[in-house]
C-alpha positions in Angstrom: -6.9 66.4 -8.5 -3.3 66.2 -9.9 -1.2 63.1 -9.5 1.1 64.9 -7.0 -2.0 66.0 -5.1 -3.2 62.4 -4.7 0.3 61.3 -3.6 0.3 64.2 -1.0 -3.1 63.1 0.3 -2.1 59.5 0.6 1.3 60.2 2.2 -0.4 62.2 4.9 -2.6 59.3 5.9 -1.4 57.5 9.1 -3.2 54.4 8.0 -1.3 54.1 4.8 2.0 54.6 6.6 1.1 51.7 8.8 0.3 49.6 5.8 3.8 50.4 4.4 5.5 49.2 7.5 3.3 46.0 7.6 4.7 45.0 4.2 1.3 45.0 2.5 1.3 46.2 -1.1 -1.0 49.0 -2.0 -1.6 50.2 -5.6 -4.1 52.7 -7.0 -5.2 52.9 -10.6 -7.2 55.6 -12.5 -9.8 54.1 -14.8 -10.4 57.5 -16.3 -6.9 57.6 -17.8 -6.0 55.5 -20.9 -5.3 51.9 -20.1 -6.2 52.3 -16.4 -2.6 53.0 -15.3 -1.0 52.9 -11.8 -1.0 56.3 -10.2 0.3 55.3 -6.8 2.1 52.4 -5.3 3.4 52.1 -1.7 6.7 50.7 -0.3 5.0 47.4 0.3 4.3 47.1 -3.4 8.0 47.9 -4.1 9.2 45.3 -1.6 6.9 42.5 -2.9 7.4 43.1 -6.6 11.0 44.4 -6.7 10.0 47.3 -8.9 10.5 51.0 -7.8 7.8 53.5 -7.8 9.3 55.4 -10.7 9.4 52.2 -12.8 5.7 51.4 -12.6 3.8 54.7 -12.3 1.5 55.4 -15.3 1.9 51.8 -16.5 -0.9 49.2 -16.6 -0.2 46.5 -14.0 -0.1 43.7 -16.6 3.7 43.7 -16.4 3.2 41.6 -13.2 1.7 38.8 -15.4 3.5 36.0 -17.1 2.9 32.6 -18.7 2.1 30.9 -15.4 -0.6 33.5 -14.6 -4.0 31.9 -14.7 -6.3 33.4 -17.3 -9.4 32.7 -15.1 -7.8 34.6 -12.2 -7.2 37.6 -14.5 -10.8 37.5 -15.6 -11.9 37.9 -12.0 -10.0 41.2 -11.9 -11.2 42.4 -15.3 -14.8 41.7 -14.4 -14.4 43.6 -11.1 -13.1 46.6 -12.9 -15.7 46.4 -15.6 -18.6 46.2 -13.1 -17.0 48.6 -10.6 -17.2 46.2 -7.7 -15.0 44.7 -5.0 -13.5 41.2 -5.5 -10.7 39.0 -4.3 -8.4 36.6 -6.1 -5.2 34.7 -5.4 -3.1 35.0 -8.6 0.5 34.0 -9.6 2.5 37.2 -10.4 6.1 37.9 -11.5 8.7 40.0 -9.7 11.1 42.2 -11.5 13.8 39.5 -11.3 11.5 37.0 -13.1 10.7 34.9 -10.0 7.0 34.2 -9.2 5.0 34.8 -6.1 1.4 34.2 -5.1 -0.5 37.4 -4.7 -3.7 37.5 -2.7 -5.2 40.6 -4.4 -8.2 42.6 -3.2 -9.6 45.2 -5.7 -12.0 47.8 -4.5 -13.5 50.8 -6.4 -13.6 54.4 -5.1 -17.1 55.7 -6.2 -18.0 59.3 -6.8 -21.3 61.1 -6.2 -22.6 59.9 -9.6 -21.9 56.3 -8.6 -18.9 55.9 -11.0 -15.5 54.6 -10.0 -12.8 57.4 -9.9 -10.0 55.1 -8.7 -9.4 51.4 -8.0 -7.5 50.5 -4.9 -5.6 47.2 -4.9 -4.2 45.5 -1.8 -1.5 42.9 -2.3 -0.5 40.1 0.2 2.4 37.8 -0.6 1.0 34.4 0.3 3.6 32.3 -1.5 4.6 30.5 1.7 1.1 29.6 2.6 0.4 28.4 -1.0 3.5 26.3 -1.0 2.6 24.8 2.4 -0.9 24.1 1.0 0.5 22.4 -2.1 2.8 20.3 0.1 -0.1 19.4 2.4 -2.2 18.4 -0.7 0.6 16.2 -1.8 0.7 14.6 1.6 -3.0 14.1 1.5 -2.7 12.6 -2.0 -0.1 10.2 -0.7 -2.3 9.3 2.3 -5.2 8.8 -0.1 -3.1 5.9 -1.7 -2.6 4.0 1.6 -4.8 2.2 4.1 -4.2 3.9 7.4 -4.8 0.7 9.5 -2.4 -1.7 7.8 -0.1 0.6 5.8 -0.9 -1.4 2.6 -2.1 0.3 -0.5 -5.8 1.2 -0.8 -7.8 0.8 -4.0 -6.6 4.1 -5.4 -3.0 3.3 -4.8 -3.3 -0.3 -6.0 -4.9 0.8 -9.3 -2.1 3.3 -9.8 0.4 0.6 -9.2 -1.3 -1.7 -11.7 -1.4 1.0 -14.3 2.3 1.7 -13.8 3.3 -2.0 -14.0 1.2 -2.7 -17.1 2.8 0.3 -18.9 6.3 -1.3 -18.6 7.6 -2.4 -22.0 8.6 -5.9 -20.8 4.9 -6.7 -19.9 4.3 -7.6 -23.5 6.4 -10.8 -23.1 5.8 -11.5 -19.4 3.0 -12.8 -17.2 1.3 -11.1 -14.3 -1.3 -12.2 -11.8 -3.8 -10.7 -9.4 -4.4 -12.7 -6.2 -7.5 -11.7 -4.2 -8.0 -12.9 -0.6 -11.2 -12.6 1.5 -11.2 -13.7 5.1 -13.9 -16.0 6.5 -15.9 -15.2 9.6 -14.3 -11.8 10.1 -17.6 -10.2 11.2 -17.9 -13.0 13.8 -14.4 -12.3 15.0 -15.2 -8.5 15.3 -18.4 -9.3 17.2 -16.9 -11.9 19.5 -13.5 -10.3 20.3 -14.2 -6.6 19.6 -13.2 -4.2 16.8 -9.7 -3.5 18.2 -8.8 -7.2 18.2 -10.2 -7.5 14.7 -8.0 -4.6 13.7 -5.0 -6.3 15.2 -5.8 -9.4 13.2 -6.0 -7.4 9.9 -2.6 -5.9 10.7 -1.1 -9.3 11.3 -2.5 -10.6 8.0 -1.0 -7.5 6.3 2.4 -8.2 8.0 2.4 -11.8 6.9 1.6 -10.8 3.3 4.4 -8.2 3.1 7.0 -10.5 4.8 6.2 -13.4 2.4 6.2 -11.4 -0.9 9.2 -9.8 -2.6 10.0 -6.3 -1.5 8.1 -3.7 -3.6 5.2 -6.1 -4.5 2.0 -4.1 -4.6 -0.3 -5.3 -1.8 -3.7 -3.7 -1.1 -6.4 -3.8 1.6 -9.3 -2.9 -0.6 -11.9 -2.9 2.1 -12.6 -4.5 5.5 -11.3 -8.1 5.2 -10.4 -8.1 1.5 -6.8 -8.1 0.3 -5.2 -8.0 -3.2 -1.7 -8.8 -4.4 -0.2 -8.0 -7.8 2.6 -10.2 -9.1 4.2 -8.8 -12.2 7.2 -9.3 -14.4 6.9 -13.1 -14.2 8.7 -15.3 -16.7 7.3 -18.7 -15.6 3.6 -18.9 -14.7 4.5 -21.7 -12.2 5.9 -18.9 -10.0 2.4 -17.6 -9.5 1.2 -20.9 -8.2 4.3 -21.3 -5.9 3.7 -17.8 -4.5 0.0 -18.5 -4.0 0.7 -21.7 -2.1 3.3 -20.0 0.1 0.8 -17.2 0.9 -1.9 -19.9 1.6 0.4 -21.7 4.0 1.6 -18.6 5.8 -1.9 -17.2 6.3 -3.3 -20.5 7.6 -0.9 -20.6 10.5 -2.7 -20.0 13.9 -3.3 -16.4 15.1 -3.5 -15.4 18.8 -6.5 -13.3 19.6 -7.0 -12.3 23.2 -5.0 -15.4 24.3 -7.1 -17.6 22.1 -5.5 -19.5 19.2 -7.6 -19.5 16.1 -7.0 -20.7 12.5 -8.2 -18.3 9.9 -10.0 -19.5 6.8 -10.2 -17.4 3.5 -11.1 -17.6 -0.1 -8.2 -17.1 -2.6 -8.9 -16.3 -6.3 -6.4 -15.7 -9.0 -6.6 -14.1 -12.5 -3.7 -14.2 -15.0 -2.4 -11.6 -17.4 -2.8 -11.8 -20.3 -4.8 -15.1 -20.4 -7.7 -13.7 -18.3 -7.5 -10.1 -19.4 -5.1 -7.3 -20.2 -6.9 -4.5 -18.3 -6.7 -3.8 -14.6 -10.4 -3.7 -14.1 -11.0 -7.0 -15.9 -8.2 -8.8 -14.0 -9.5 -7.5 -10.7 -13.1 -8.6 -11.5 -12.0 -12.0 -12.7 -9.9 -12.6 -9.5 -12.9 -11.5 -7.4 -15.1 -14.1 -9.2 -12.6 -16.8 -8.6 -12.3 -15.8 -4.9 -16.1 -15.8 -4.4 -16.3 -19.3 -6.1 -13.6 -20.5 -3.6 -15.7 -19.2 -0.7 -18.9 -20.6 -2.0 -17.4 -24.1 -2.7 -15.3 -23.9 0.5 -12.1 -24.6 -1.5 -8.8 -24.6 0.3 -5.9 -23.1 -1.5 -5.8 -20.9 -4.7 -8.7 -21.0 -7.1 -8.0 -19.9 -10.6 -10.4 -17.9 -12.8 -12.2 -19.8 -15.5 -14.6 -18.4 -18.0 -17.4 -20.6 -16.8 -17.5 -18.2 -13.8 -18.7 -15.5 -16.2 -21.5 -17.8 -17.3 -22.4 -18.3 -13.6 -22.4 -14.5 -13.2 -24.7 -14.0 -16.2 -27.0 -16.7 -14.8 -27.0 -14.8 -11.5 -27.8 -11.5 -13.2 -30.6 -13.2 -15.1 -32.1 -14.6 -11.9 -31.8 -11.3 -10.2 -33.8 -9.6 -13.0 -36.4 -12.4 -13.0 -37.2 -12.4 -9.2 -39.6 -9.4 -9.0 -41.5 -10.5 -12.1 -41.7 -14.1 -10.9 -43.3 -12.9 -7.6 -45.7 -10.6 -9.5 -46.8 -13.3 -11.9 -47.3 -16.1 -9.3 -44.4 -18.3 -10.2 -43.5 -19.1 -6.6 -45.3 -21.8 -4.5 -44.9 -23.3 -1.1 -44.3 -27.0 -0.4 -44.7 -28.4 3.1 -42.4 -30.9 4.9 -43.9 -32.7 7.8 -42.4 -32.9 11.3 -43.3 -35.8 13.5 -42.9 -36.8 17.1 -40.0 -39.2 17.3 -41.7 -41.4 20.0 -45.2 -41.7 18.6 -44.7 -40.8 14.9 -47.6 -38.3 15.3 -47.6 -35.3 13.0 -46.4 -32.2 15.0 -46.2 -29.5 12.4 -45.1 -28.5 8.8 -42.3 -26.4 7.5 -43.1 -24.1 4.6 -40.4 -24.3 1.8 -40.4 -22.0 -1.2 -40.3 -23.4 -4.8 -39.9 -21.5 -8.0 -41.2 -22.7 -11.4 -39.8 -20.5 -14.1 -41.5 -20.7 -17.5 -38.1 -20.7 -19.3 -35.7 -22.3 -16.9 -38.0 -24.7 -15.2 -37.6 -25.4 -11.5 -34.9 -23.2 -10.0 -33.3 -24.4 -6.7 -33.7 -22.2 -3.6 -30.0 -22.7 -3.1 -29.6 -20.7 -6.4 -32.0 -17.9 -5.9 -32.2 -17.3 -2.1 -28.6 -16.0 -1.8 -29.2 -13.7 -4.7 -32.5 -12.4 -3.1 -30.5 -11.8 0.1 -27.7 -9.9 -1.6 -30.2 -7.7 -3.5 -32.5 -7.1 -0.5 -35.4 -8.7 -2.5 -35.6 -11.4 0.3 -37.6 -8.9 2.4 -40.4 -8.8 -0.1 -40.1 -12.5 -1.0 -40.0 -13.5 2.7 -43.2 -11.5 3.4 -45.0 -13.4 0.6 -43.8 -16.7 2.1 -45.1 -15.8 5.6 -48.4 -14.5 4.2 -48.9 -17.6 2.1 -48.0 -20.0 4.9 -50.2 -18.4 7.4 -53.1 -18.1 5.0 -52.9 -21.7 4.0 -52.6 -22.9 7.6 -55.7 -20.9 8.6 -57.5 -22.3 5.6 -56.7 -25.9 6.7 -57.7 -25.2 10.3 -61.0 -23.7 9.1 -61.6 -26.9 7.1 -61.4 -28.9 10.4 -57.9 -30.4 10.0 -55.6 -30.7 13.0 -54.4 -27.3 14.3 -50.6 -27.6 13.9 -47.9 -25.0 13.8 -46.5 -23.9 10.4 -42.7 -23.1 10.3 -41.3 -20.3 8.2 -37.6 -19.7 7.6 -36.4 -16.2 8.2 -33.4 -14.8 6.5 -30.9 -12.7 8.6 -31.4 -9.8 6.1 -35.2 -10.1 6.5 -35.0 -10.3 10.3 -32.8 -7.2 10.6 -35.3 -5.1 8.6 -36.7 -2.4 11.1 -40.3 -3.3 10.2 -40.0 -7.1 10.5 -41.9 -7.6 13.8 -44.6 -5.2 12.6 -44.9 -7.1 9.4 -45.3 -10.5 11.2 -48.0 -9.0 13.4 -49.8 -7.5 10.4 -49.8 -10.8 8.5 -51.2 -12.7 11.5 -53.9 -10.1 11.9 -54.9 -10.1 8.2 -54.9 -13.9 7.8 -56.5 -14.6 11.2 -54.0 -17.2 12.2 -53.5 -17.6 15.9 -49.8 -16.7 16.7 -49.3 -20.0 18.6 -49.6 -21.8 15.2 -46.6 -19.9 13.7 -43.0 -20.9 14.2 -40.2 -18.7 12.9 -36.9 -20.5 12.1 -33.8 -18.3 12.5 -30.4 -19.0 11.1 -27.5 -19.5 13.5 -25.6 -16.6 12.1 -28.2 -14.2 13.5 -27.6 -15.0 17.2 -23.9 -14.1 17.3 -25.0 -10.6 18.3 -27.7 -11.3 20.9 -28.0 -7.7 22.1 -29.1 -6.6 18.6 -31.8 -9.2 18.2 -33.1 -10.0 21.8 -35.6 -7.2 21.8 -37.2 -8.4 18.6 -37.2 -12.0 19.7 -38.8 -11.1 23.1 -41.5 -9.1 21.2 -42.3 -12.1 18.9 -42.4 -14.5 21.8 -44.7 -12.2 23.8 -47.1 -12.4 20.8 -47.2 -16.2 21.3 -45.0 -17.0 18.3 -42.6 -20.0 18.6 -38.9 -19.4 17.8 -36.6 -22.0 16.4 -32.8 -22.1 15.8 -32.3 -23.7 12.4 -29.2 -25.6 11.1 -27.7 -25.8 14.6 -24.0 -26.8 14.5 -23.1 -25.2 11.1 -22.4 -21.8 12.6 -20.7 -20.5 15.7 -23.4 -19.9 18.3 -22.5 -19.8 22.0 -24.2 -21.8 24.6 -24.6 -18.5 26.5 -26.6 -17.1 23.6 -28.8 -20.2 23.6 -29.5 -19.7 27.3 -30.1 -16.0 27.0 -32.4 -15.8 23.9 -36.1 -16.9 24.0 -35.7 -19.9 21.7 -38.0 -22.9 22.1 -36.8 -25.3 19.4 -33.3 -26.5 18.4 -33.0 -27.9 14.9 -29.9 -30.1 14.4 -28.4 -29.7 11.0 -28.6 -32.7 8.6 -24.7 -32.9 8.5 -24.8 -34.4 12.0 -27.3 -37.0 11.0 -25.8 -38.4 7.8 -23.1 -40.6 9.4 -25.0 -41.8 12.4 -25.1 -44.2 14.0 -22.2 -45.8 12.0 -19.8 -42.9 13.0 -19.1 -43.2 16.7 -17.8 -39.6 16.7 -20.9 -38.1 15.0 -23.2 -40.3 17.3 -21.5 -39.0 20.4 -21.7 -35.4 19.1 -25.4 -35.9 18.4 -26.0 -37.2 21.9 -24.3 -34.1 23.4 -26.3 -31.7 21.3 -29.6 -33.3 22.3 -28.6 -33.3 25.9 -27.6 -29.6 25.6 -30.9 -28.7 24.0 -32.9 -30.5 26.6 -30.9 -29.0 29.5 -31.9 -25.6 28.2 -35.5 -26.6 28.1 -35.7 -26.7 24.3 -37.5 -29.1 22.0 -34.8 -30.8 19.9 -35.6 -31.7 16.3 -33.3 -33.5 13.9 -33.6 -32.7 10.2 -32.4 -34.7 7.2 -33.4 -38.1 8.7 -33.4 -40.5 5.8 -33.2 -44.1 7.1 -34.9 -46.4 9.6 -31.6 -46.9 11.3 -31.1 -43.1 11.8 -34.7 -42.8 13.1 -34.4 -45.5 15.6 -31.1 -44.2 16.9 -32.6 -40.7 17.4 -35.5 -42.3 19.2 -33.1 -44.1 21.6 -31.1 -41.1 22.5 -34.2 -39.0 23.2 -34.6 -36.7 20.2 -38.1 -35.1 20.4 -39.0 -34.6 16.8 -37.6 -35.6 13.3 -38.0 -34.3 9.8 -36.7 -35.8 6.6 -37.2 -38.1 3.6 -37.5 -41.1 6.0 -41.0 -39.8 6.9 -41.8 -37.6 4.0 -40.4 -35.4 1.3 -41.7 -31.8 1.0 -45.3 -32.0 -0.3 -47.2 -29.6 -2.5 -50.3 -27.9 -1.0 -52.7 -30.6 -2.3 -50.6 -33.5 -0.9 -50.0 -31.7 2.4 -53.8 -31.3 2.8 -54.3 -35.0 2.1 -51.8 -35.8 4.9 -53.7 -33.6 7.3 -57.0 -35.3 6.2 -55.4 -38.7 7.0 -54.2 -37.3 10.4 -57.7 -36.2 11.1 -59.1 -39.6 10.4 -56.5 -41.2 12.8 -57.6 -38.8 15.5 -61.2 -39.7 14.9 -60.3 -43.4 15.1 -58.7 -42.9 18.5 -61.4 -40.7 19.9 -64.5 -42.3 18.4 -63.3 -45.9 17.7 -64.8 -45.5 14.2 -63.4 -45.2 10.7 -63.4 -42.0 8.8 -66.1 -42.0 6.0 
């Protein structure tokens, strides 16, 4: 068919006339002619490209391409022509006047009876407006990706960009900068007690105080949850860093109003200095974080500066973290047992199992060093199961040997307790060791009971099995009397910090009386731990404490010494019952 015949056929088509009016470009090429030239274009093509029909016919359409035309997009069209198939691509093309437009291009072959393409039909849609709107939207999204939606502060991405920009400034070579990292204390407790919306309001108020205190334009970041970072840069005198940190400390410690309650917010503040503590953003951020964590661990008020000994501590932590699984596999852990006695009669009432670690290289490692690491890594679940197993097995062995049947207490980490299989694991250990559940007491930390709805079902299940439940370290956390009343706890253990200054401290003594009265009013057995002197013991007797535990009676004993104590207790029982000495 001749070129004029094709045009006649196309012009007669109602559909194509409609396409002309719609402003859609239509072009037809003939692959059987040299260079696959255009043999037809419609009015839409002329309107979109600015070229007239006479200017483009019998030319290859590459005249629409330019330096901004993406080569990968062109390859899509080439491959479609080569393989004789339909494809779609959005490509940047050029109008006759040199301006660019985004062309959503659909190419489709017309196949003859032999299956070969006789023509290629191309549809053009000018989508420049849509593409520009998309680009603008992407820019807005990119901007939003730099800010925390709750507080309006920078997020991690935005803060790192700000640090990068600041450190590229020429004057940084002769000036000081500082990263100040802040982490709020007890924020989880605030969320659980007051609700998430109130917690969010608190975070916004912290952000407001930070922005109002710092110079305008100072990069401030909420990196996650309750963690904030400040970048001070372009500083001539390092003393400015300390003055700003002290000012932030004072401002953030002023009372906050939460649901009509006035609270004071604690936090850890760590600072790293440029260039003393590092010249790279990642290093300064890490060093400020280490200083902040040290401030929280040591309960330090005010700014805490990074020191390289913190890196030594970090390496020590990493070393312990690596050693823990091997230590368990190779039997380096053992249990010691601290007696509990009746305050009135001094009779032995039970034993608390305490883990000890003897490392072949480092010697004895304190539980205070390795338990937090085990909790952070989740290894506490595996380690806690071993402690429970070993304590129950040993207690059953002592009972089978004829020693007094006394409960063994095992400390339970919050991480361990929250594990979905915890209750099943306890039941399994009791079944396998043969220990009667009444001779097992689980000691829970006070931080666990701040969310009673989450744990009550587990506690009820444990109590139903006959296991005794104890609240450990009472007074160091933030438990509510309502929670104590609601949860099935039988024993209240008063933390040693309340015992140390009694009876010489009138305030501590009055507080101790109140705690004991509270526990008894709730029907709980009250035990005081950390009792070290005769004076403390007698005072606790006088004010009605049920049981005591501490160096006054006995330090923790290894298994052999604990067994000897039980043997002595057996002899005393025999003496009372049979009025005879133990042979």
